[in-house]
mmCIF file of the N, C-alpha and C atoms, coordinates in Angstrom:
data_MODEL
# 
_entry.id   MODEL 
# 
loop_
_atom_site.group_PDB 
_atom_site.id 
_atom_site.type_symbol 
_atom_site.label_atom_id 
_atom_site.label_alt_id 
_atom_site.label_comp_id 
_atom_site.label_asym_id 
_atom_site.label_entity_id 
_atom_site.label_seq_id 
_atom_site.pdbx_PDB_ins_code 
_atom_site.Cartn_x 
_atom_site.Cartn_y 
_atom_site.Cartn_z 
_atom_site.occupancy 
_atom_site.B_iso_or_equiv 
_atom_site.pdbx_formal_charge 
_atom_site.auth_seq_id 
_atom_site.auth_comp_id 
_atom_site.auth_asym_id 
_atom_site.auth_atom_id 
_atom_site.pdbx_PDB_model_num 
ATOM 1   N N  . UNK A 1 1  ? -17.187 11.303  -22.762 1.00 0.00 ? 1  UNK A N  1 
ATOM 2   C CA . UNK A 1 1  ? -16.246 10.367  -22.193 1.00 0.00 ? 1  UNK A CA 1 
ATOM 3   C C  . UNK A 1 1  ? -17.019 9.224   -21.549 1.00 0.00 ? 1  UNK A C  1 
ATOM 4   N N  . UNK A 1 2  ? -16.637 8.020   -21.831 1.00 0.00 ? 2  UNK A N  1 
ATOM 5   C CA . UNK A 1 2  ? -17.309 6.852   -21.288 1.00 0.00 ? 2  UNK A CA 1 
ATOM 6   C C  . UNK A 1 2  ? -16.466 6.228   -20.192 1.00 0.00 ? 2  UNK A C  1 
ATOM 7   N N  . UNK A 1 3  ? -17.121 5.753   -19.136 1.00 0.00 ? 3  UNK A N  1 
ATOM 8   C CA . UNK A 1 3  ? -16.410 5.048   -18.084 1.00 0.00 ? 3  UNK A CA 1 
ATOM 9   C C  . UNK A 1 3  ? -15.552 5.965   -17.236 1.00 0.00 ? 3  UNK A C  1 
ATOM 10  N N  . UNK A 1 4  ? -14.622 5.339   -16.534 1.00 0.00 ? 4  UNK A N  1 
ATOM 11  C CA . UNK A 1 4  ? -13.731 6.067   -15.634 1.00 0.00 ? 4  UNK A CA 1 
ATOM 12  C C  . UNK A 1 4  ? -12.382 6.283   -16.301 1.00 0.00 ? 4  UNK A C  1 
ATOM 13  N N  . UNK A 1 5  ? -11.736 7.353   -15.913 1.00 0.00 ? 5  UNK A N  1 
ATOM 14  C CA . UNK A 1 5  ? -10.411 7.671   -16.423 1.00 0.00 ? 5  UNK A CA 1 
ATOM 15  C C  . UNK A 1 5  ? -9.433  7.555   -15.261 1.00 0.00 ? 5  UNK A C  1 
ATOM 16  N N  . UNK A 1 6  ? -8.489  6.629   -15.358 1.00 0.00 ? 6  UNK A N  1 
ATOM 17  C CA . UNK A 1 6  ? -7.506  6.423   -14.297 1.00 0.00 ? 6  UNK A CA 1 
ATOM 18  C C  . UNK A 1 6  ? -6.343  7.371   -14.545 1.00 0.00 ? 6  UNK A C  1 
ATOM 19  N N  . UNK A 1 7  ? -6.048  8.198   -13.538 1.00 0.00 ? 7  UNK A N  1 
ATOM 20  C CA . UNK A 1 7  ? -4.963  9.169   -13.653 1.00 0.00 ? 7  UNK A CA 1 
ATOM 21  C C  . UNK A 1 7  ? -3.998  8.985   -12.489 1.00 0.00 ? 7  UNK A C  1 
ATOM 22  N N  . UNK A 1 8  ? -2.720  9.156   -12.775 1.00 0.00 ? 8  UNK A N  1 
ATOM 23  C CA . UNK A 1 8  ? -1.715  9.113   -11.713 1.00 0.00 ? 8  UNK A CA 1 
ATOM 24  C C  . UNK A 1 8  ? -1.746  10.441  -10.953 1.00 0.00 ? 8  UNK A C  1 
ATOM 25  N N  . UNK A 1 9  ? -1.064  10.491  -9.830  1.00 0.00 ? 9  UNK A N  1 
ATOM 26  C CA . UNK A 1 9  ? -0.996  11.722  -9.042  1.00 0.00 ? 9  UNK A CA 1 
ATOM 27  C C  . UNK A 1 9  ? -0.348  12.840  -9.855  1.00 0.00 ? 9  UNK A C  1 
ATOM 28  N N  . UNK A 1 10 ? 0.648   12.491  -10.637 1.00 0.00 ? 10 UNK A N  1 
ATOM 29  C CA . UNK A 1 10 ? 1.342   13.468  -11.477 1.00 0.00 ? 10 UNK A CA 1 
ATOM 30  C C  . UNK A 1 10 ? 0.381   14.068  -12.513 1.00 0.00 ? 10 UNK A C  1 
ATOM 31  N N  . UNK A 1 11 ? -0.442  13.219  -13.107 1.00 0.00 ? 11 UNK A N  1 
ATOM 32  C CA . UNK A 1 11 ? -1.400  13.685  -14.113 1.00 0.00 ? 11 UNK A CA 1 
ATOM 33  C C  . UNK A 1 11 ? -2.491  14.538  -13.473 1.00 0.00 ? 11 UNK A C  1 
ATOM 34  N N  . UNK A 1 12 ? -2.919  14.177  -12.261 1.00 0.00 ? 12 UNK A N  1 
ATOM 35  C CA . UNK A 1 12 ? -3.929  14.982  -11.562 1.00 0.00 ? 12 UNK A CA 1 
ATOM 36  C C  . UNK A 1 12 ? -3.370  16.354  -11.211 1.00 0.00 ? 12 UNK A C  1 
ATOM 37  N N  . UNK A 1 13 ? -2.102  16.401  -10.838 1.00 0.00 ? 13 UNK A N  1 
ATOM 38  C CA . UNK A 1 13 ? -1.468  17.686  -10.510 1.00 0.00 ? 13 UNK A CA 1 
ATOM 39  C C  . UNK A 1 13 ? -1.396  18.579  -11.749 1.00 0.00 ? 13 UNK A C  1 
ATOM 40  N N  . UNK A 1 14 ? -1.066  17.980  -12.890 1.00 0.00 ? 14 UNK A N  1 
ATOM 41  C CA . UNK A 1 14 ? -1.046  18.750  -14.135 1.00 0.00 ? 14 UNK A CA 1 
ATOM 42  C C  . UNK A 1 14 ? -2.429  19.302  -14.451 1.00 0.00 ? 14 UNK A C  1 
ATOM 43  N N  . UNK A 1 15 ? -3.454  18.487  -14.208 1.00 0.00 ? 15 UNK A N  1 
ATOM 44  C CA . UNK A 1 15 ? -4.827  18.927  -14.476 1.00 0.00 ? 15 UNK A CA 1 
ATOM 45  C C  . UNK A 1 15 ? -5.166  20.166  -13.655 1.00 0.00 ? 15 UNK A C  1 
ATOM 46  N N  . UNK A 1 16 ? -4.812  20.149  -12.367 1.00 0.00 ? 16 UNK A N  1 
ATOM 47  C CA . UNK A 1 16 ? -5.099  21.286  -11.488 1.00 0.00 ? 16 UNK A CA 1 
ATOM 48  C C  . UNK A 1 16 ? -4.406  22.544  -12.001 1.00 0.00 ? 16 UNK A C  1 
ATOM 49  N N  . UNK A 1 17 ? -3.140  22.430  -12.350 1.00 0.00 ? 17 UNK A N  1 
ATOM 50  C CA . UNK A 1 17 ? -2.392  23.595  -12.825 1.00 0.00 ? 17 UNK A CA 1 
ATOM 51  C C  . UNK A 1 17 ? -2.933  24.097  -14.165 1.00 0.00 ? 17 UNK A C  1 
ATOM 52  N N  . UNK A 1 18 ? -3.263  23.180  -15.070 1.00 0.00 ? 18 UNK A N  1 
ATOM 53  C CA . UNK A 1 18 ? -3.765  23.585  -16.381 1.00 0.00 ? 18 UNK A CA 1 
ATOM 54  C C  . UNK A 1 18 ? -5.163  24.186  -16.290 1.00 0.00 ? 18 UNK A C  1 
ATOM 55  N N  . UNK A 1 19 ? -5.952  23.759  -15.310 1.00 0.00 ? 19 UNK A N  1 
ATOM 56  C CA . UNK A 1 19 ? -7.251  24.410  -15.080 1.00 0.00 ? 19 UNK A CA 1 
ATOM 57  C C  . UNK A 1 19 ? -7.017  25.860  -14.665 1.00 0.00 ? 19 UNK A C  1 
ATOM 58  N N  . UNK A 1 20 ? -5.978  26.093  -13.865 1.00 0.00 ? 20 UNK A N  1 
ATOM 59  C CA . UNK A 1 20 ? -5.622  27.454  -13.476 1.00 0.00 ? 20 UNK A CA 1 
ATOM 60  C C  . UNK A 1 20 ? -5.232  28.301  -14.667 1.00 0.00 ? 20 UNK A C  1 
ATOM 61  N N  . UNK A 1 21 ? -4.522  27.710  -15.606 1.00 0.00 ? 21 UNK A N  1 
ATOM 62  C CA . UNK A 1 21 ? -4.150  28.431  -16.830 1.00 0.00 ? 21 UNK A CA 1 
ATOM 63  C C  . UNK A 1 21 ? -5.403  28.730  -17.645 1.00 0.00 ? 21 UNK A C  1 
ATOM 64  N N  . UNK A 1 22 ? -6.302  27.758  -17.720 1.00 0.00 ? 22 UNK A N  1 
ATOM 65  C CA . UNK A 1 22 ? -7.521  27.910  -18.524 1.00 0.00 ? 22 UNK A CA 1 
ATOM 66  C C  . UNK A 1 22 ? -8.384  29.074  -18.032 1.00 0.00 ? 22 UNK A C  1 
ATOM 67  N N  . UNK A 1 23 ? -8.518  29.215  -16.707 1.00 0.00 ? 23 UNK A N  1 
ATOM 68  C CA . UNK A 1 23 ? -9.371  30.279  -16.162 1.00 0.00 ? 23 UNK A CA 1 
ATOM 69  C C  . UNK A 1 23 ? -8.631  31.608  -16.023 1.00 0.00 ? 23 UNK A C  1 
ATOM 70  N N  . UNK A 1 24 ? -7.338  31.616  -16.297 1.00 0.00 ? 24 UNK A N  1 
ATOM 71  C CA . UNK A 1 24 ? -6.583  32.858  -16.271 1.00 0.00 ? 24 UNK A CA 1 
ATOM 72  C C  . UNK A 1 24 ? -5.922  33.166  -14.938 1.00 0.00 ? 24 UNK A C  1 
ATOM 73  N N  . UNK A 1 25 ? -5.958  32.239  -14.006 1.00 0.00 ? 25 UNK A N  1 
ATOM 74  C CA . UNK A 1 25 ? -5.339  32.438  -12.701 1.00 0.00 ? 25 UNK A CA 1 
ATOM 75  C C  . UNK A 1 25 ? -3.819  32.315  -12.782 1.00 0.00 ? 25 UNK A C  1 
ATOM 76  N N  . UNK A 1 26 ? -3.318  31.523  -13.745 1.00 0.00 ? 26 UNK A N  1 
ATOM 77  C CA . UNK A 1 26 ? -1.885  31.287  -13.941 1.00 0.00 ? 26 UNK A CA 1 
ATOM 78  C C  . UNK A 1 26 ? -1.526  31.503  -15.400 1.00 0.00 ? 26 UNK A C  1 
ATOM 79  N N  . UNK A 1 27 ? -0.258  31.745  -15.640 1.00 0.00 ? 27 UNK A N  1 
ATOM 80  C CA . UNK A 1 27 ? 0.245   31.731  -17.015 1.00 0.00 ? 27 UNK A CA 1 
ATOM 81  C C  . UNK A 1 27 ? 0.887   30.368  -17.255 1.00 0.00 ? 27 UNK A C  1 
ATOM 82  N N  . UNK A 1 28 ? 1.146   30.053  -18.509 1.00 0.00 ? 28 UNK A N  1 
ATOM 83  C CA . UNK A 1 28 ? 1.809   28.785  -18.819 1.00 0.00 ? 28 UNK A CA 1 
ATOM 84  C C  . UNK A 1 28 ? 3.204   28.765  -18.196 1.00 0.00 ? 28 UNK A C  1 
ATOM 85  N N  . UNK A 1 29 ? 3.852   29.907  -18.178 1.00 0.00 ? 29 UNK A N  1 
ATOM 86  C CA . UNK A 1 29 ? 5.189   29.985  -17.584 1.00 0.00 ? 29 UNK A CA 1 
ATOM 87  C C  . UNK A 1 29 ? 5.149   29.662  -16.089 1.00 0.00 ? 29 UNK A C  1 
ATOM 88  N N  . UNK A 1 30 ? 4.158   30.205  -15.377 1.00 0.00 ? 30 UNK A N  1 
ATOM 89  C CA . UNK A 1 30 ? 4.028   29.921  -13.947 1.00 0.00 ? 30 UNK A CA 1 
ATOM 90  C C  . UNK A 1 30 ? 3.694   28.444  -13.706 1.00 0.00 ? 30 UNK A C  1 
ATOM 91  N N  . UNK A 1 31 ? 2.828   27.889  -14.552 1.00 0.00 ? 31 UNK A N  1 
ATOM 92  C CA . UNK A 1 31 ? 2.478   26.470  -14.429 1.00 0.00 ? 31 UNK A CA 1 
ATOM 93  C C  . UNK A 1 31 ? 3.708   25.604  -14.678 1.00 0.00 ? 31 UNK A C  1 
ATOM 94  N N  . UNK A 1 32 ? 4.535   25.993  -15.635 1.00 0.00 ? 32 UNK A N  1 
ATOM 95  C CA . UNK A 1 32 ? 5.746   25.227  -15.940 1.00 0.00 ? 32 UNK A CA 1 
ATOM 96  C C  . UNK A 1 32 ? 6.682   25.200  -14.734 1.00 0.00 ? 32 UNK A C  1 
ATOM 97  N N  . UNK A 1 33 ? 6.824   26.317  -14.057 1.00 0.00 ? 33 UNK A N  1 
ATOM 98  C CA . UNK A 1 33 ? 7.679   26.377  -12.870 1.00 0.00 ? 33 UNK A CA 1 
ATOM 99  C C  . UNK A 1 33 ? 7.106   25.493  -11.768 1.00 0.00 ? 33 UNK A C  1 
ATOM 100 N N  . UNK A 1 34 ? 5.803   25.572  -11.536 1.00 0.00 ? 34 UNK A N  1 
ATOM 101 C CA . UNK A 1 34 ? 5.168   24.762  -10.487 1.00 0.00 ? 34 UNK A CA 1 
ATOM 102 C C  . UNK A 1 34 ? 5.259   23.272  -10.777 1.00 0.00 ? 34 UNK A C  1 
ATOM 103 N N  . UNK A 1 35 ? 5.148   22.898  -12.057 1.00 0.00 ? 35 UNK A N  1 
ATOM 104 C CA . UNK A 1 35 ? 5.184   21.487  -12.438 1.00 0.00 ? 35 UNK A CA 1 
ATOM 105 C C  . UNK A 1 35 ? 6.602   20.980  -12.677 1.00 0.00 ? 35 UNK A C  1 
ATOM 106 N N  . UNK A 1 36 ? 7.572   21.883  -12.589 1.00 0.00 ? 36 UNK A N  1 
ATOM 107 C CA . UNK A 1 36 ? 8.977   21.552  -12.838 1.00 0.00 ? 36 UNK A CA 1 
ATOM 108 C C  . UNK A 1 36 ? 9.169   20.988  -14.240 1.00 0.00 ? 36 UNK A C  1 
ATOM 109 N N  . UNK A 1 37 ? 8.547   21.676  -15.219 1.00 0.00 ? 37 UNK A N  1 
ATOM 110 C CA . UNK A 1 37 ? 8.677   21.329  -16.631 1.00 0.00 ? 37 UNK A CA 1 
ATOM 111 C C  . UNK A 1 37 ? 9.292   22.512  -17.358 1.00 0.00 ? 37 UNK A C  1 
ATOM 112 N N  . UNK A 1 38 ? 9.851   22.248  -18.528 1.00 0.00 ? 38 UNK A N  1 
ATOM 113 C CA . UNK A 1 38 ? 10.314  23.362  -19.342 1.00 0.00 ? 38 UNK A CA 1 
ATOM 114 C C  . UNK A 1 38 ? 9.090   24.078  -19.904 1.00 0.00 ? 38 UNK A C  1 
ATOM 115 N N  . UNK A 1 39 ? 9.266   25.341  -20.258 1.00 0.00 ? 39 UNK A N  1 
ATOM 116 C CA . UNK A 1 39 ? 8.157   26.107  -20.829 1.00 0.00 ? 39 UNK A CA 1 
ATOM 117 C C  . UNK A 1 39 ? 7.643   25.434  -22.092 1.00 0.00 ? 39 UNK A C  1 
ATOM 118 N N  . UNK A 1 40 ? 8.561   24.976  -22.932 1.00 0.00 ? 40 UNK A N  1 
ATOM 119 C CA . UNK A 1 40 ? 8.176   24.354  -24.205 1.00 0.00 ? 40 UNK A CA 1 
ATOM 120 C C  . UNK A 1 40 ? 7.340   23.088  -23.978 1.00 0.00 ? 40 UNK A C  1 
ATOM 121 N N  . UNK A 1 41 ? 7.779   22.224  -23.049 1.00 0.00 ? 41 UNK A N  1 
ATOM 122 C CA . UNK A 1 41 ? 7.028   20.993  -22.791 1.00 0.00 ? 41 UNK A CA 1 
ATOM 123 C C  . UNK A 1 41 ? 5.670   21.311  -22.165 1.00 0.00 ? 41 UNK A C  1 
ATOM 124 N N  . UNK A 1 42 ? 5.634   22.277  -21.275 1.00 0.00 ? 42 UNK A N  1 
ATOM 125 C CA . UNK A 1 42 ? 4.377   22.664  -20.634 1.00 0.00 ? 42 UNK A CA 1 
ATOM 126 C C  . UNK A 1 42 ? 3.403   23.207  -21.677 1.00 0.00 ? 42 UNK A C  1 
ATOM 127 N N  . UNK A 1 43 ? 3.896   23.984  -22.603 1.00 0.00 ? 43 UNK A N  1 
ATOM 128 C CA . UNK A 1 43 ? 3.041   24.527  -23.666 1.00 0.00 ? 43 UNK A CA 1 
ATOM 129 C C  . UNK A 1 43 ? 2.460   23.398  -24.511 1.00 0.00 ? 43 UNK A C  1 
ATOM 130 N N  . UNK A 1 44 ? 3.277   22.397  -24.831 1.00 0.00 ? 44 UNK A N  1 
ATOM 131 C CA . UNK A 1 44 ? 2.811   21.237  -25.610 1.00 0.00 ? 44 UNK A CA 1 
ATOM 132 C C  . UNK A 1 44 ? 1.757   20.452  -24.840 1.00 0.00 ? 44 UNK A C  1 
ATOM 133 N N  . UNK A 1 45 ? 2.022   20.206  -23.555 1.00 0.00 ? 45 UNK A N  1 
ATOM 134 C CA . UNK A 1 45 ? 1.085   19.444  -22.721 1.00 0.00 ? 45 UNK A CA 1 
ATOM 135 C C  . UNK A 1 45 ? -0.223  20.213  -22.542 1.00 0.00 ? 45 UNK A C  1 
ATOM 136 N N  . UNK A 1 46 ? -0.141  21.529  -22.360 1.00 0.00 ? 46 UNK A N  1 
ATOM 137 C CA . UNK A 1 46 ? -1.358  22.339  -22.203 1.00 0.00 ? 46 UNK A CA 1 
ATOM 138 C C  . UNK A 1 46 ? -2.176  22.341  -23.488 1.00 0.00 ? 46 UNK A C  1 
ATOM 139 N N  . UNK A 1 47 ? -1.512  22.380  -24.623 1.00 0.00 ? 47 UNK A N  1 
ATOM 140 C CA . UNK A 1 47 ? -2.226  22.346  -25.905 1.00 0.00 ? 47 UNK A CA 1 
ATOM 141 C C  . UNK A 1 47 ? -3.011  21.044  -26.032 1.00 0.00 ? 47 UNK A C  1 
ATOM 142 N N  . UNK A 1 48 ? -2.381  19.909  -25.692 1.00 0.00 ? 48 UNK A N  1 
ATOM 143 C CA . UNK A 1 48 ? -3.064  18.620  -25.767 1.00 0.00 ? 48 UNK A CA 1 
ATOM 144 C C  . UNK A 1 48 ? -4.222  18.580  -24.774 1.00 0.00 ? 48 UNK A C  1 
ATOM 145 N N  . UNK A 1 49 ? -4.032  19.158  -23.576 1.00 0.00 ? 49 UNK A N  1 
ATOM 146 C CA . UNK A 1 49 ? -5.093  19.210  -22.571 1.00 0.00 ? 49 UNK A CA 1 
ATOM 147 C C  . UNK A 1 49 ? -6.260  20.057  -23.064 1.00 0.00 ? 49 UNK A C  1 
ATOM 148 N N  . UNK A 1 50 ? -5.969  21.187  -23.694 1.00 0.00 ? 50 UNK A N  1 
ATOM 149 C CA . UNK A 1 50 ? -7.058  22.056  -24.154 1.00 0.00 ? 50 UNK A CA 1 
ATOM 150 C C  . UNK A 1 50 ? -7.816  21.443  -25.327 1.00 0.00 ? 50 UNK A C  1 
ATOM 151 N N  . UNK A 1 51 ? -7.149  20.621  -26.131 1.00 0.00 ? 51 UNK A N  1 
ATOM 152 C CA . UNK A 1 51 ? -7.806  19.985  -27.277 1.00 0.00 ? 51 UNK A CA 1 
ATOM 153 C C  . UNK A 1 51 ? -8.552  18.709  -26.886 1.00 0.00 ? 51 UNK A C  1 
ATOM 154 N N  . UNK A 1 52 ? -7.973  17.893  -25.999 1.00 0.00 ? 52 UNK A N  1 
ATOM 155 C CA . UNK A 1 52 ? -8.521  16.574  -25.689 1.00 0.00 ? 52 UNK A CA 1 
ATOM 156 C C  . UNK A 1 52 ? -9.131  16.475  -24.295 1.00 0.00 ? 52 UNK A C  1 
ATOM 157 N N  . UNK A 1 53 ? -8.968  17.500  -23.484 1.00 0.00 ? 53 UNK A N  1 
ATOM 158 C CA . UNK A 1 53 ? -9.489  17.440  -22.120 1.00 0.00 ? 53 UNK A CA 1 
ATOM 159 C C  . UNK A 1 53 ? -8.623  16.564  -21.234 1.00 0.00 ? 53 UNK A C  1 
ATOM 160 N N  . UNK A 1 54 ? -9.249  15.964  -20.224 1.00 0.00 ? 54 UNK A N  1 
ATOM 161 C CA . UNK A 1 54 ? -8.509  15.145  -19.259 1.00 0.00 ? 54 UNK A CA 1 
ATOM 162 C C  . UNK A 1 54 ? -7.786  13.984  -19.928 1.00 0.00 ? 54 UNK A C  1 
ATOM 163 N N  . UNK A 1 55 ? -8.367  13.439  -20.972 1.00 0.00 ? 55 UNK A N  1 
ATOM 164 C CA . UNK A 1 55 ? -7.754  12.300  -21.667 1.00 0.00 ? 55 UNK A CA 1 
ATOM 165 C C  . UNK A 1 55 ? -6.410  12.674  -22.285 1.00 0.00 ? 55 UNK A C  1 
ATOM 166 N N  . UNK A 1 56 ? -6.201  13.947  -22.578 1.00 0.00 ? 56 UNK A N  1 
ATOM 167 C CA . UNK A 1 56 ? -4.941  14.395  -23.139 1.00 0.00 ? 56 UNK A CA 1 
ATOM 168 C C  . UNK A 1 56 ? -3.793  14.355  -22.147 1.00 0.00 ? 56 UNK A C  1 
ATOM 169 N N  . UNK A 1 57 ? -4.105  14.281  -20.859 1.00 0.00 ? 57 UNK A N  1 
ATOM 170 C CA . UNK A 1 57 ? -3.065  14.242  -19.829 1.00 0.00 ? 57 UNK A CA 1 
ATOM 171 C C  . UNK A 1 57 ? -2.605  12.832  -19.503 1.00 0.00 ? 57 UNK A C  1 
ATOM 172 N N  . UNK A 1 58 ? -3.446  11.845  -19.781 1.00 0.00 ? 58 UNK A N  1 
ATOM 173 C CA . UNK A 1 58 ? -3.136  10.464  -19.431 1.00 0.00 ? 58 UNK A CA 1 
ATOM 174 C C  . UNK A 1 58 ? -2.076  9.916   -20.377 1.00 0.00 ? 58 UNK A C  1 
ATOM 175 N N  . UNK A 1 59 ? -1.112  9.194   -19.803 1.00 0.00 ? 59 UNK A N  1 
ATOM 176 C CA . UNK A 1 59 ? -0.042  8.606   -20.607 1.00 0.00 ? 59 UNK A CA 1 
ATOM 177 C C  . UNK A 1 59 ? -0.648  7.707   -21.672 1.00 0.00 ? 59 UNK A C  1 
ATOM 178 N N  . UNK A 1 60 ? -0.218  7.877   -22.904 1.00 0.00 ? 60 UNK A N  1 
ATOM 179 C CA . UNK A 1 60 ? -0.852  7.176   -24.023 1.00 0.00 ? 60 UNK A CA 1 
ATOM 180 C C  . UNK A 1 60 ? -0.555  5.685   -24.063 1.00 0.00 ? 60 UNK A C  1 
ATOM 181 N N  . UNK A 1 61 ? 0.416   5.221   -23.290 1.00 0.00 ? 61 UNK A N  1 
ATOM 182 C CA . UNK A 1 61 ? 0.720   3.787   -23.264 1.00 0.00 ? 61 UNK A CA 1 
ATOM 183 C C  . UNK A 1 61 ? -0.093  3.046   -22.207 1.00 0.00 ? 61 UNK A C  1 
ATOM 184 N N  . UNK A 1 62 ? -0.879  3.788   -21.419 1.00 0.00 ? 62 UNK A N  1 
ATOM 185 C CA . UNK A 1 62 ? -1.645  3.140   -20.352 1.00 0.00 ? 62 UNK A CA 1 
ATOM 186 C C  . UNK A 1 62 ? -2.628  2.136   -20.942 1.00 0.00 ? 62 UNK A C  1 
ATOM 187 N N  . UNK A 1 63 ? -2.642  0.933   -20.370 1.00 0.00 ? 63 UNK A N  1 
ATOM 188 C CA . UNK A 1 63 ? -3.549  -0.110  -20.833 1.00 0.00 ? 63 UNK A CA 1 
ATOM 189 C C  . UNK A 1 63 ? -2.965  -1.003  -21.912 1.00 0.00 ? 63 UNK A C  1 
ATOM 190 N N  . UNK A 1 64 ? -1.801  -0.660  -22.424 1.00 0.00 ? 64 UNK A N  1 
ATOM 191 C CA . UNK A 1 64 ? -1.155  -1.461  -23.457 1.00 0.00 ? 64 UNK A CA 1 
ATOM 192 C C  . UNK A 1 64 ? -0.287  -2.540  -22.802 1.00 0.00 ? 64 UNK A C  1 
ATOM 193 N N  . UNK A 1 65 ? -0.119  -3.646  -23.486 1.00 0.00 ? 65 UNK A N  1 
ATOM 194 C CA . UNK A 1 65 ? 0.771   -4.702  -23.015 1.00 0.00 ? 65 UNK A CA 1 
ATOM 195 C C  . UNK A 1 65 ? 2.204   -4.276  -23.316 1.00 0.00 ? 65 UNK A C  1 
ATOM 196 N N  . UNK A 1 66 ? 3.096   -4.526  -22.381 1.00 0.00 ? 66 UNK A N  1 
ATOM 197 C CA . UNK A 1 66 ? 4.497   -4.166  -22.547 1.00 0.00 ? 66 UNK A CA 1 
ATOM 198 C C  . UNK A 1 66 ? 5.124   -4.921  -23.716 1.00 0.00 ? 66 UNK A C  1 
ATOM 199 N N  . UNK A 1 67 ? 6.032   -4.261  -24.411 1.00 0.00 ? 67 UNK A N  1 
ATOM 200 C CA . UNK A 1 67 ? 6.768   -4.924  -25.486 1.00 0.00 ? 67 UNK A CA 1 
ATOM 201 C C  . UNK A 1 67 ? 7.676   -6.026  -24.935 1.00 0.00 ? 67 UNK A C  1 
ATOM 202 N N  . UNK A 1 68 ? 8.033   -5.917  -23.670 1.00 0.00 ? 68 UNK A N  1 
ATOM 203 C CA . UNK A 1 68 ? 8.930   -6.890  -23.045 1.00 0.00 ? 68 UNK A CA 1 
ATOM 204 C C  . UNK A 1 68 ? 8.182   -8.005  -22.324 1.00 0.00 ? 68 UNK A C  1 
ATOM 205 N N  . UNK A 1 69 ? 6.857   -8.006  -22.379 1.00 0.00 ? 69 UNK A N  1 
ATOM 206 C CA . UNK A 1 69 ? 6.061   -9.017  -21.671 1.00 0.00 ? 69 UNK A CA 1 
ATOM 207 C C  . UNK A 1 69 ? 6.257   -10.393 -22.292 1.00 0.00 ? 69 UNK A C  1 
ATOM 208 N N  . UNK A 1 70 ? 6.285   -11.393 -21.420 1.00 0.00 ? 70 UNK A N  1 
ATOM 209 C CA . UNK A 1 70 ? 6.375   -12.784 -21.888 1.00 0.00 ? 70 UNK A CA 1 
ATOM 210 C C  . UNK A 1 70 ? 5.010   -13.212 -22.420 1.00 0.00 ? 70 UNK A C  1 
ATOM 211 N N  . UNK A 1 71 ? 4.978   -14.097 -23.400 1.00 0.00 ? 71 UNK A N  1 
ATOM 212 C CA . UNK A 1 71 ? 3.689   -14.600 -23.898 1.00 0.00 ? 71 UNK A CA 1 
ATOM 213 C C  . UNK A 1 71 ? 2.939   -15.342 -22.786 1.00 0.00 ? 71 UNK A C  1 
ATOM 214 N N  . UNK A 1 72 ? 1.620   -15.333 -22.838 1.00 0.00 ? 72 UNK A N  1 
ATOM 215 C CA . UNK A 1 72 ? 0.811   -16.002 -21.823 1.00 0.00 ? 72 UNK A CA 1 
ATOM 216 C C  . UNK A 1 72 ? 1.139   -17.493 -21.740 1.00 0.00 ? 72 UNK A C  1 
ATOM 217 N N  . UNK A 1 73 ? 1.405   -18.136 -22.870 1.00 0.00 ? 73 UNK A N  1 
ATOM 218 C CA . UNK A 1 73 ? 1.725   -19.567 -22.877 1.00 0.00 ? 73 UNK A CA 1 
ATOM 219 C C  . UNK A 1 73 ? 3.011   -19.846 -22.092 1.00 0.00 ? 73 UNK A C  1 
ATOM 220 N N  . UNK A 1 74 ? 3.946   -18.929 -22.096 1.00 0.00 ? 74 UNK A N  1 
ATOM 221 C CA . UNK A 1 74 ? 5.215   -19.078 -21.392 1.00 0.00 ? 74 UNK A CA 1 
ATOM 222 C C  . UNK A 1 74 ? 5.013   -19.025 -19.879 1.00 0.00 ? 74 UNK A C  1 
ATOM 223 N N  . UNK A 1 75 ? 4.062   -18.229 -19.446 1.00 0.00 ? 75 UNK A N  1 
ATOM 224 C CA . UNK A 1 75 ? 3.801   -18.071 -18.016 1.00 0.00 ? 75 UNK A CA 1 
ATOM 225 C C  . UNK A 1 75 ? 3.147   -19.320 -17.521 1.00 0.00 ? 75 UNK A C  1 
# 
């Protein structure tokens, strides 16, 4: 991984819980309850975290220009 990875508080909280699942301290079901996610969504998010690491938790639209943004010339 190059550079810094900017994570929101929500993403950092998911990381902590998923680390617990990884080491066997929690089950995915327990993590889902703590994160207030459905079991199915938590399982999907944990799979992406286990495959991609911390980068899998970061919202994939981060750093992209909004579709609703005005052109620079307009500003």
